[in-house]
N, C-alpha and C positions, 0 to 999 in steps of 0.2 A: 612485325606488330607496327599499329600506328602510334608515331610520339603520343599523341593526345592518348591511345589506349592505354598505354604505360603508364605513363604521367597519372590516368586516373586510376589504376589496378596500386598503384604504388601509395596514393594516396587517402583510400581506400582503406588499403593494410594499416594506416598510418591513423587514419581516423579511429580506426579499433583497439590500437596498442592504444592510442592517447586514451583512450574511454575506459581502458583496464587499469592503468596509471594512473587517473584521478580519481577513480572509483577505490584504488586499493590507500591512495594517500588520505582519504576523504573519510575512512571507514571510522567511524563512532564507537567509543565503549557500550555509549546505551543500546547498539545494536542487538547483540549476544546477551545483554540483557534485560532484553525484549521490550525495550520503550520506544517511541511513546503508551505512554497506559491510559485506557485499557486495550487500543489497539494491536500491538506488535503479539502480547502477552494472551491475547483470547484466540490470534491469529492462530499461534504458535501451540496454545492449548487444544484444538480444537482439529488440527494436522495431528498435534500425538492421537487425540482418541479415535482420528480414523485409522490410523498406524496399527495401535496396539487394541482397542475394544470394536473395531470395525463400525463406531458409528459417531453419529455427528455431534459432538456434545462437548464441556468445558467441565474442569473440575472445581467447583468451590466448596473449599470444608469437607474434602473427601465424599462430595457427594456428584451426581452427574446431571446441569442443567443444557438446556437447549441455548446455544451461543446467541447474544447479539447480532452477530456481520452474521452474510450470508455463507455460501459454501462452497462457493468460486475459487476461493484462493485458498482458502487450506486444504482442498482438495488438489488444487497444482503444485501447494506447496510438501503433500504425505510422504509423496516418495523423498524427498531431499531429509526429512525427519526421520523419516524408515532409515538412508541412511547413516546419520546419526545417532543410529540406535530407540531412537524415539524420544530423541532431545526436542523438546518443545522449539531451540533455539536455531533448529535446522531452516526454519520460514525465511531468516535472515540469507543461508544459502541460494534461496526460492529466488528472491527481491532482487539479490545480487545479481544468479545467471538468466532471470527474464530480463534485465537490464540491458544484461549483456547478448542477449538476443535480438530485444528491440534496436539496438544499434545494425545489424545485419537486416532488418526487417524493413527499416526505415530505408537503409541503403537499397532494397530490393525497390519499395514503393519510390523513390528516387529516379530509380532507373525509369520504370514505365512511366514515369512523367517527364522524364528531360533527359534519358539517356546517361550516359558516364557521369558527365557534372553533375548531375540531377541526385546521381548515389552518394557523389562523394559531400556535398550542402549536407542531404537529410541526411548522413550517416554523423559530419561532421556536428550539427546540431544535437542530435541522440548524443551523442559520444561526450560533450562540454554543457548541457542542458545544467545548470545546480539543482533545479528541480526533479529529475532525472538523475542525477550522481548522487543527490541525496538519498532517494526513496532508493536506490539498488545497496544503499550502507544499513537502510533501518527493515525490519519485519510491517513492513508495507505491500499492502497491496497497489499500488500505482503501476510500477513496471510493469508489473503482471496484464494489469487492466489496458494500459498501454499497448503491451503485446496486441492483445486479442483483439483490439479496434484497430492495428492495421496492419493484424493476417487477416483480419474479416475485409477491409480494402484493397488487399494484393491479390485474396482470392477473386473479391466481387471483378478486380478491373483484366484480369488473367482466364475471367469467364467469357470474355468477349473480346480479348487483347489477340492478337494473329498471334502470338507462342502460344495460348490455349486452347485454340481452335481444335475440337475432334475430344475434350474434357470439358465440355461446356459444363456439364450438369457435377460430374464431380469437384468441380471448382465451385462450383457455388455451393454444391454442398460442405466444403473445406470452409466457402465465407460465412454461412450459417454457422456453425459449429462454431469457429473463433466469436461471430454475432454474440451465439447462445453462451457461451463462456466468457465474455465481457459482462454479460447482463448478469450472471450468475456473481460474478466476482462486484460488480455497483449495478445498481438498479438501473441509472443513467444514463446506461450505454441503447438501453434502448429507443433513444431519441433520434440515434442514428440512422433507424430503419429508415423514416420520412427518404430522410436523403437518398437511401441507396434506390429506394422503391421508387422515387421519380426520376434518379439516374437510367432506369431501368426502361419507365414506361415512355422518357424522353428521346429514345433515338429512334426516330421516327424512318421509316426504309430499309431498314434492318431486320426486322423481325417481323411478323405477325401478331395481332392481339394475343391471340390462345399463347403463341409463345411465351410472349412478355408476361401473361399468367400462370405459365408453368417455370416461367425463373422465378419469379415471385414467389411461387410454393415451394419452389427447391430453395428458396433463401429464409426464408421463413419459417420451413417446419420444423427443423433443430432449435429453434426458440421457442415457437409454440408450447413444445415437446418438454422442454429443460422450464419454462413458465409453467407449466400445466404439474410437474415434478415439484417447483416450488409453492404451490399453493397448496398442492395436498399436503406436501411437508407441514408449511404452517398452520394449515386446517387439524393436521395431529395433533401438533403440539402448543398451540395458541389457540384453536375456537374455534379459526376462523381466517381463511384463503387469504382474507387481505390484511391481517395483525402480523407480526413480526417478531422476534427478536430485540428493536428496536424500543416498541412499543412494550413488549415484558420486561426489561430491565430499567424503562425511564419512562414510564406512563405519562408521569405529570409534562412531560415536551412532547411526548410521539402519538399521544390518547389526547391531546389540544390542537387542532389543525391552527387555528387562528393566532396560537403562541409560534408552531412548528414556520408557517410559510406568513410573512409579513411584509408590509412595503416599508416599513418604520426600520426595519433592517441595511434594506441596501442605500436608504438616505442618510442614517445617523448613526452616531455610535451607541453601542449599550454597556451605561454604565455597569462596571463590577466585570465584565467580558471585554469588551472591544475600545482601546482608545480610536481607532477609523470607522468609518462606515465601510458596509461592504464593496460600496460601487466607488470610493475611493481607494480601496486595501484591491479590488480586480484590476479596476481603470491603468492600474499602475503596471499589474504585473501584464496584463495585456499588451500595454503598450512598448514594453521593454524597457521601463524606466528603472524599475529594480534588478533589471537581469536574470530572474529567477526561474521563467520559462523559455525565454529568447529573450537577445538584445535585439534594442531599438533598429542596427543594421541589419538583422535574420528577419525583423518584420516588414523593413524596405523592399526586400529579398522578395518577401511573401507575396508582396501588394503587386511588384511586378509580374508576379508568376500566374496571380488573378487578374491581371490584363493580359498577359499574352492565352489566358484559358478562357476569356470574355470575347478575343479578336481572333488571332493567327490560328487559335487550335480551337475553337469554339464547337466543331464538328467531333473532336475529337473525344472517344467513350473516357478516357483517362481527367482530361481536363473538363467533361459535364460533367464526373463523379468530385471532383475534386471541388468545383464552382458550388455541385447541392451539397457536399458537406459542409462548405465554411458560411454557406447563405442560410443553412437551415439548421444544422446539428448543436454548429460552437456559438451562435447567439440566443437559441433555446436553452443549453448548459447553462451559459453565462447570467442567463436570465432567472431558471433553476434557483441557483446557487445566491443570486442576491438576494432573491426574498426567503431561500432558507434560513435559519436559526444559526448553523452553528457559521462558523469563518474560515476557512482554510485557502491559501493559495494552491496547495494542492490537487483539489476539486478540479482545478483547472488543466491538471497534465492530458486526460485524453482530446484536447484541440492539439499537443504536440505534432502528434504524427500529421499531422492534413499542415500547420504550419510550414513543419519541415518540407514535405513535399513539394508547396508552392513557391518554398525559397529557392528549392534547386529550379524548377521551371522558371523561376524570373532571372537564375544565377544564368542558365539554357535562354533567356531571352536577351542577358546582356548578350553572349557569346554571338552568336548571331549576329546581331546588331554590327558584333568590331567583326564578324567574317567579312561581312556586304563590303567594308570600307576596303579592310586588309585583314587576307588570310593568311599571313605570314603570323599576325599578332593575335590569331584568334587559340591559342592555347595560353595564353598570358588569361584568358579568364578561369583556370584551374587555382586560379592563385587568390582567386574569391577565397575559398572556404580554408585558407592558409590565414588570409586575414580575420574572418570571420572565426576560426580559431582560438587567435593567441587573444581577438574582443573578449571571447566568451571566456577565459583560461584568467586575465582577467581580473573577471567578477567575479570568482569563485567564494563562494563562501568561508573565509579564512576556520581553523579553528583556534578554540580558546587559549589565549596566554597560560603559560605553564603546565606542570608536570601530569599526566592524568593515573590516577590512579588505575590500579587492574580492576578487570571486569569484577561483576558480580557474578557474572556464570563461572567464568575462569578459577576462581576464589571456592565458590562453594563444592565446585568439582575437585577441588584437593583438598579441602574440608574433608571429604567424606571418613578418609580413616581416623579421624580422630573423633568419631561418631558411632557409639557403641549403637548394635539393631535394637534392640530396647530400650533407647533412648526415648525422654521427649523433647521435645526443643519447642522454645518460644522464640517467635521470631519477627522482626519489626519488617517484614517483606510480605507479598504474597504470600498465602500458605500452598498454591496451588506451584509456587518454583519450588516449596523445602521438597514439594512430594516428587519430583520431576527430574528435581537435580542432585537432591539427598536421599531420597529412596526412604521418607520419615513417614513413619505410618501415624504418629500418633502427633501433632504439629498444634500448639496455642500461639496466640497473637498477643504482641506485646498491647498494641491499640488498636482496636478496631479500624477507628476511623481513621489513620493515618496508615496501616500498611494495606489493604486492600477495600477503599472505597467504591470503586465501581462494582465489586459482585458481594464478594463476605457479609458486608456492610449492610448495602441494598437488599438482599436476601433476609437477612434479620429482619432490617427493619419492616418490610414490606408484605415477611409471611411467607416468603417463595417457594413451593414444593419443588424438588430438584424434578427427574424424570421417571423415577421411579417410584415419584411421593414421599421423598427421606427429606429432612429438613440439615441442614449443614449444621454440626456438632463442632467446631471448632471453637474453644473459648480464649475470651479476651479478658487481660488481667485490666481494662483501661477502655471502662465505655460510657460513653458522652461525654469525657473528658474528666471523667471524676475513678478509683479505683474501685472494684469490683471485688468488695474484702473477703467474700463467697468464693470466686476465683483464684483468690492471692493463696485464702488459704487451703482452699483445696490441691494448691498447686505444689505446697510446702509442704503437704500431706504426700504426696507421686513422690518427691524430694526423695521423704528416708527411706524408701523405697528402690527407685528406680533411677538412674540417673538422669538428671533435666540440665536442659541445656537453654543458656542465652546467649541465641545468635542475635548479634548486634551489625547491620550491615551500614556503613558509613552512604550518605544519600538519599537512603530509605526514609522508612517512617520515620517519627521522632519516638523514643525508644527513652526518655527521661523520665517519664512520669509510672511504667512500669518501673521500668527499676528501681525508685525513689522506694515504691510501694513496699518490692521484695527487699530492702535492704530493713526491714523494720523488724523482719523476723529470721530472713536466711543472709550469710554473708555470700562471698562469689571466689572461686577458684580457677584463675588464671588457666583454657584450656589450650586459646590461641588468639594472639595478638597478630593480626597484621593491616595494612595500609586500607583495607577495604571490608574486611569481617573479622568481628572481633566472636571468639568462642569465650563465654568460661559457663563454669557450673556451679549449679544452687545448691548451695548445703546449707540446709537448717540450723540454725543457732538449739543446742541444747536447752532445753527449759532447768533454770537453775533453782 
């Protein structure tokens, strides 16, 4: 075995191991607590519904509702939720697994673009990118989306690569399925289509026009099927194939095109929401200045890889595909999010596979240049990913100082033995979590606005009905910041005949007002006092 091959294999393995270590060290308590909300919470509930009920829905106050987010990630996370016995926190396992799988896929894409050195550099970027490390520790869809996009690029390239000869249609079908999966996770993945079609139709002299048309059909057929299925589902749930869960749950934004997309978001901060303009935030991320997606050094290597693709490798299918992707997909993706109302650097994660592959090509460009002058030193180019790794590792986001209390997920699972089967729970966190993690049937909310603002409160305010025509029944002790006297009296009456437990989770919704309202006519008997969750039994005072 050649020295370069052996060194490359060792560095690839090292990149993967480092990726595992970095992700394990970066695991955040809020991951299994299904934060950030509503994203992770809703993904987990939707995956749980697919596993336990066989339908795509979320639990809102004991009523099934259509989710806000697309079906792609919940469907891919469903097996992990099933392995946890229906625990919605399984979406964190899914994000973690897809984050590791992405390192492997990036190595394959890097190998196709620039051989062993390209594989090492691309895998290193995937292993240490802070954006991917963080996404791997939370129940978010970024790692699954990046996996699907990378798999689409790999399948497309193999369909025309010498390694894929004789399997053209199979690889194209695989690429099409991956592209369809990426679309089902995030609709912006459809922006990759022009790049792949353009790469297909610019392979002059290799295939006939009819063959290019057939290849495009094989590539796009799965996307068309998935798109039609999603449109049909939207029509059945929301009354139109062009309406979706975003519009259903947040009509004030997603029902207003002028508010949803605007040039003012790109150029100016939005008071009360963003301190910086979208252009400022995304320019820092794309330029590697905050090292969230990649570092400046990685971007320089990607620039060299792009130069290689436009010059010495311009007739290579792999280089052509990457050039078309960087020239069409990435700019349109960035433009879309510059105009979009919401701001988040993780929206740019789909660009990481392309930059990683180009950075690998740039490293190979450097290596071949060194080899022309002195082959004895060509193997030193393998040191590039090592330095790149140190650069990225130094810029990893550090954990906040201080001790971190146990997770809410673990605390509630440990508290199940303290809760009777017929107990009524009064919680300051999402009702759906009390149902999923405690097996509770009757749950009240301490304060609707603080406990579950994205779902229960919205459903009540907008008069939303669930998929079966029901209205959420969970009652709240605090409405609009004021005690609901009838709800408090009703709960006290229930406490006279059944165990009623006040569950207060540290760091969740504010329960001070509800507690003060109950203290007027009841006492609290301690059941469990922990650093994350306290449980008290509500004991009505006897009339004198």
